[in-house]
C-alpha positions in Angstrom: -24.7 18.4 8.7 -25.9 20.7 11.8 -27.6 18.2 13.3 -25.2 14.8 12.3 -22.6 18.2 14.0 -22.0 16.7 17.8 -21.7 13.5 16.5 -18.9 14.1 13.9 -17.2 16.2 17.0 -17.4 12.8 19.1 -16.3 10.4 16.3 -13.3 13.0 15.2 -12.0 12.9 19.2 -12.6 9.2 19.5 -10.6 8.2 15.9 -8.8 10.9 14.2 -8.1 13.5 16.3 -7.3 17.9 14.8 -8.9 18.6 11.5 -4.6 19.9 10.8 -2.8 17.1 12.3 1.2 17.1 12.2 3.0 16.4 9.0 2.9 12.7 8.5 5.5 10.4 9.1 4.9 7.9 6.5 5.5 9.8 3.1 4.1 7.1 -0.2 6.4 8.4 -3.3 6.0 7.4 -7.2 8.9 7.1 -8.3 7.8 6.3 -12.0 4.1 6.3 -13.6 5.1 3.7 -16.6 5.2 -0.4 -16.2 5.8 -3.0 -17.8 3.1 -4.8 -17.0 -1.2 -4.6 -17.9 -2.4 -5.9 -14.3 -6.2 -6.2 -14.6 -6.2 -4.8 -11.2 -5.0 -1.4 -12.0 -6.2 1.6 -12.5 -4.0 2.6 -16.1 -5.7 -0.5 -17.6 -9.1 0.5 -17.3 -9.4 4.6 -18.4 -8.3 5.6 -14.5 -4.8 7.0 -14.5 -4.4 9.1 -17.8 -1.6 10.5 -16.8 1.4 10.7 -19.6 4.3 8.5 -18.8 6.8 10.6 -16.4 9.9 9.7 -14.2 11.0 11.4 -11.5 14.4 12.4 -11.5 16.5 13.1 -8.1 16.4 17.1 -7.8 12.9 16.9 -7.7 13.0 13.6 -5.0 15.2 15.9 -3.2 13.3 18.6 -3.5 10.4 16.5 -1.9 11.8 14.6 0.8 13.0 18.2 2.1 10.0 19.4 3.3 9.3 16.2 5.7 11.4 16.5 8.6 10.2 13.7 11.0 10.2 11.1 8.6 9.7 7.3 9.6 8.7 5.3 6.7 9.1 6.0 3.0 7.6 3.9 0.3 8.5 3.6 -3.0 5.0 2.7 -4.8 2.5 3.9 -7.7 0.8 3.3 -10.4 4.0 2.2 -11.9 7.1 -0.2 -11.9 10.0 1.3 -9.8 13.3 -0.6 -11.4 12.2 1.5 -14.6 13.5 4.6 -12.9 17.1 4.9 -13.2 17.2 6.7 -10.1 15.7 4.3 -7.7 19.0 2.9 -5.7 20.0 6.7 -5.1 16.8 7.7 -3.6 16.9 4.7 -1.3 20.1 5.8 -0.8 19.2 9.4 -0.3 16.7 8.1 2.1 18.7 6.1 4.4 21.2 9.4 4.3 18.3 11.2 6.4 17.7 8.3 8.9 14.9 7.0 8.0 13.7 4.0 9.7 11.5 2.0 7.6 12.3 2.4 3.6 10.3 -0.4 2.0 9.8 -0.6 -2.2 6.8 -2.4 -4.1 7.9 -4.0 -7.6 6.6 -6.5 -9.6 10.2 -8.3 -9.5 10.6 -8.9 -13.2 13.5 -6.0 -13.3 14.7 -7.4 -9.4 17.8 -9.2 -11.2 20.9 -10.0 -8.9 22.9 -6.9 -10.0 19.4 -4.3 -8.5 19.2 -6.7 -5.4 22.6 -6.5 -4.6 22.5 -2.5 -5.3 19.8 -2.0 -2.8 20.4 -4.5 -0.1 22.0 -2.2 2.0 19.2 0.7 1.9 15.4 -0.8 2.1 14.8 -2.8 4.8 11.4 -4.0 3.0 10.7 -5.4 -0.5 7.0 -6.2 -1.6 6.5 -8.2 -4.3 3.5 -8.1 -6.1 2.5 -11.6 -7.7 -1.5 -12.0 -7.9 -1.0 -15.4 -9.7 0.8 -18.3 -8.4 1.0 -20.9 -11.6 2.8 -19.5 -15.3 -0.8 -19.3 -16.5 -2.7 -18.0 -14.3 0.4 -15.1 -13.6 0.2 -14.1 -17.3 -4.1 -13.8 -17.3 -3.7 -11.5 -14.4 -0.3 -9.1 -15.0 -1.0 -9.3 -18.8 2.5 -10.4 -19.6 3.8 -13.6 -21.1 3.9 -17.0 -19.2 7.5 -17.1 -18.6 7.8 -13.9 -17.0 6.7 -16.1 -14.2 9.9 -18.4 -13.4 11.3 -15.2 -14.5 10.1 -13.6 -11.2 10.0 -16.5 -9.7 14.5 -16.8 -10.1 14.6 -12.8 -9.2 13.2 -13.8 -5.7 15.1 -16.6 -5.1 18.1 -14.8 -5.9 17.1 -12.3 -3.7 16.6 -14.4 -0.4 19.4 -16.0 -1.0 21.8 -13.0 -2.0 20.5 -11.8 2.0 21.2 -14.9 3.8 24.3 -14.9 2.0 25.3 -11.4 3.5 22.9 -12.1 6.8 21.1 -9.0 6.2 17.3 -8.3 7.9 15.8 -7.2 4.4 12.1 -8.4 4.9 10.9 -10.1 1.6 7.0 -9.9 1.0 5.0 -10.9 -1.3 1.5 -9.5 -1.9 -1.9 -10.3 -4.2 -5.0 -8.3 -5.0 -7.4 -11.3 -4.1 -10.3 -11.0 -6.8 -12.6 -13.0 -8.7 -10.2 -13.9 -11.3 -7.3 -15.2 -8.7 -9.3 -16.6 -6.0 -8.5 -20.3 -6.2 -4.7 -19.0 -6.6 -5.4 -18.2 -2.9 -5.1 -22.1 -1.8 -1.3 -22.2 -2.5 -0.1 -18.8 -1.5 1.0 -19.1 1.6 2.9 -22.5 0.6 3.9 -20.6 -2.7 5.3 -17.9 -0.3 7.4 -20.4 1.9 8.6 -22.6 -0.5 10.6 -19.2 -1.8 11.2 -18.6 1.8 10.3 -15.4 1.8 9.2 -13.3 5.2 5.6 -12.2 5.0 2.6 -13.0 2.2 0.0 -9.9 1.8 -3.1 -9.8 0.8 -4.4 -6.8 -0.6 -8.2 -5.5 -1.6 -9.3 -4.5 -4.9 -9.9 -1.0 -5.0 -12.8 0.1 -7.3 -13.8 3.8 -6.9 -15.9 4.4 -10.0 -17.7 0.8 -10.5 -14.9 -0.1 -13.6 -13.5 -3.2 -12.0 -16.9 -5.0 -10.4 -17.1 -7.6 -12.3 -13.9 -8.7 -10.4 -14.6 -7.9 -7.0 -15.6 -10.8 -4.7 -18.8 -11.3 -1.9 -18.4 -10.7 2.1 -18.6 -14.4 2.1 -15.8 -15.2 -0.3 -13.0 -12.8 1.1 -14.1 -14.4 5.1 -13.7 -18.2 3.3 -10.3 -16.6 1.7 -9.6 -15.4 4.5 -9.8 -18.3 6.8 -7.5 -20.4 4.5 -4.7 -18.2 4.9 -5.2 -17.9 8.3 -5.3 -21.7 8.7 -2.1 -21.4 6.8 -0.1 -20.1 8.1 -0.1 -21.9 11.2 0.6 -25.0 9.3 3.9 -23.2 7.5 4.9 -20.6 9.9 4.7 -17.6 8.1 2.4 -14.8 8.6 -0.2 -13.5 6.4 -1.4 -9.7 6.9 -4.6 -8.2 5.9 -4.8 -5.2 3.8 -8.5 -4.6 3.5 -11.5 -2.6 4.9 -12.2 -6.1 6.5 -9.1 -6.1 8.8 -8.0 -2.2 8.7 -8.5 -0.5 11.5 -9.9 2.9 10.0 -8.4 5.2 7.2 -5.7 7.5 8.7 -4.6 8.7 4.9 -5.3 12.5 5.4 -3.6 12.3 8.9 -1.0 10.3 9.4 0.6 9.7 5.4 0.7 11.3 2.7 1.4 9.9 -1.5 3.2 12.2 -3.5 2.9 11.1 -7.6 5.8 11.6 -9.5 5.3 14.7 -10.4 5.5 16.0 -7.6 1.3 16.3 -7.1 0.2 15.9 -3.5 -2.6 12.9 -3.9 -4.7 12.7 -0.4 -6.3 9.9 -1.4 -6.2 6.6 -4.2 -9.3 8.3 -5.4 -7.5 11.8 -6.7 -5.1 10.4 -9.3 -5.6 12.2 -11.9 -6.7 15.5 -10.6 -4.9 16.1 -8.0 -4.3 20.6 -7.7 -2.1 20.8 -5.2 2.3 19.9 -6.3 5.0 20.4 -4.0 7.0 22.1 -7.0 5.1 24.9 -6.4 3.9 24.9 -2.4 4.2 24.3 0.4 3.5 20.4 2.0 2.5 22.1 5.3 -0.2 24.5 3.9 -1.2 22.5 1.5 -1.6 19.8 4.5 -2.9 22.6 6.6 -5.4 24.2 3.8 -9.1 24.7 4.0 -9.7 22.0 1.0 -7.7 19.3 3.4 -9.6 20.1 6.4 -13.1 19.8 4.5 -11.5 16.5 3.1 -10.7 15.1 7.2 -14.9 16.6 7.9 -15.9 14.3 5.4 -14.1 11.6 6.1 -14.9 12.0 9.6 -18.6 11.7 9.0 -19.1 9.5 6.3 -19.1 11.6 3.2 -16.0 11.1 1.5 -16.8 9.8 -1.7 -13.6 7.0 -2.0 -14.0 5.3 1.5 -17.1 2.9 0.6 -14.8 0.7 -1.7 -11.1 1.9 -1.0 -8.6 -0.6 1.4 -7.2 2.2 4.2 -9.6 1.2 6.4 -13.9 1.3 6.5 -15.7 4.9 6.9 -16.7 4.6 10.6 -20.5 4.6 9.1 -19.7 1.4 8.3 -18.4 -0.1 12.0 -19.9 -2.6 13.5 -19.8 -3.0 17.3 -18.0 -6.6 16.5 -15.6 -4.6 14.4 -15.3 -1.5 17.5 -14.8 -4.4 20.5 -12.4 -6.1 18.6 -10.3 -3.5 17.1 -10.4 -1.2 20.2 -12.2 -2.1 23.7 -10.6 -5.7 24.0 -7.3 -4.6 23.5 -8.1 -1.6 26.3 -10.2 -4.4 28.7 -6.1 -6.6 28.0 -4.3 -4.5 29.5 -6.4 -3.1 32.6 -6.6 -7.1 33.4 -2.8 -6.8 32.6 -1.8 -3.7 34.9 -4.3 -5.3 37.7 
């Protein structure tokens, strides 16, 4: 470790900064870990998440959110379905009252009734609906539900978009899907499907396989590139933006620097791989103390040096050791050169 210390310090200075950074501006909150779907890509189905079912109450949510003074982004997400928590509208309203600029919610869309949509519309800025299949059969196989659910979710999305158009709201409606071997062919229709439903954006998610349990669903780099090129072409044809959240496209992971995840029971999750073993909790500890603790400093050091165990297969961005010069040029050097040329 001593031999690599100068290189590690250079990596940190160039890409990360302090090992005790300012409090994060992005907060991810898990309203519940209960779910009405059985998606093949989810940790709940492969034994990774073994927590008992819980629902966050408003008192817990308020105790959590009051510890973050400079939030500009809150995301209601996690391993459960947000709409199964009866307080989800109140939580979104509380976030709005705290003057948080961006309020996002992730859902499978089945519970997105017109009543719920109308109640949430004044508070959310973005809603992300996980599709994972673009026909009744493929949707049912991936999500572990009846094929009838597909038509129900499509109906809910169309109702949400219609409500948005009538109210003149600025809510961004995003559709997303996890790219796996099982639904690979479905991505040929993804952008067209998004266009037909009048959604604003299609998001491609990478499968996170931290312990090898989902290796049978992983695709190769070549397959990923072929799908990406197809989606980019369709994006231009249908005039629908496509966003890629994967280790091939993201710049680098900042989860331990600029964002944090709080689970349904108040646990602070430093990374997706820690779902069932977090030892830090906001109901008994102060977040600032956790954020600047030696445990978190050591984890940041491991991320910088490429030794954090979950980085290799995560969608939040590559560890520095996986960065190639073309990637480095495209993400950092080229944009800087463009700015210099424009100013000249």
